[in-house]
C-alpha positions, 0 to 999 in steps of 0.5 A, spaced: 270 719 865 272 716 858 268 709 860 262 712 859 264 716 852 266 710 849 260 706 852 255 709 845 261 706 841 261 700 844 253 698 842 252 701 836 259 697 835 254 689 838 248 693 834 252 692 828 256 685 830 248 683 832 245 685 824 251 682 820 249 676 824 242 676 824 244 677 815 248 671 815 243 667 818 238 670 813 242 669 808 244 661 812 237 659 811 234 661 805 240 657 801 239 652 805 230 653 803 232 654 795 236 647 794 230 643 799 226 647 793 230 645 788 231 638 791 223 637 792 221 642 784 227 636 781 222 630 784 214 634 783 215 639 779 209 640 777 206 641 785 209 648 787 203 646 795 209 641 796 214 644 794 214 651 799 211 646 804 218 644 805 222 650 804 218 652 810 222 646 813 228 647 813 227 655 814 227 657 822 221 661 825 220 667 825 223 665 817 219 662 816 212 665 816 207 667 810 209 675 810 218 673 811 218 667 805 217 665 798 218 660 794 219 660 787 220 655 780 222 660 776 226 659 768 232 663 767 236 661 760 234 655 758 234 652 766 230 652 772 232 655 778 228 654 786 228 661 789 226 663 796 226 670 797 227 671 806 225 678 810 231 682 811 230 683 820 232 689 823 235 689 829 230 682 832 227 676 828 220 677 826 221 686 825 221 686 818 225 691 814 226 694 807 231 689 805 230 682 802 235 675 801 234 671 797 237 664 795 238 661 789 238 653 787 239 649 781 233 645 780 237 638 776 231 636 773 229 628 775 221 628 772 219 632 767 214 637 768 206 636 766 206 639 759 213 639 757 215 637 750 223 634 752 
C-alpha cells in the first residue's frame, strides 16, 4: 500500500531529474556552439553563414534545427560576442518549451570586419 502511494512521487522526482539533465545538456550545447561561433567569427567576421554552419557542427540533433537554434554576433561595450540560443526541450529532446538557453563567447578578433576602421 505504501509503495503504491510513493510511486507517483518517485515518477515526479524522476521527471524532474530528467528535465534538469536536459537543461544541462542544452546549456552545454549552447556553450560549445557559442565558442565555435566565436572562433569562426574571429577568422571570418563577415561570413555569418560560415559562423552559423560551424556553430551547428558542435550541436547535436534535435537541438541544431533551424527553429530550435539561433546564432548571432552582437556588439556590446566595445567588444563582439557570439551568442547561440537554443530552445529548451520539455521532457523530450525536440519538444521545445517556452524557455531558451543562451551561450555566449567573446570574439577575439584576428581579422577586422570589412568597413570597420581600427
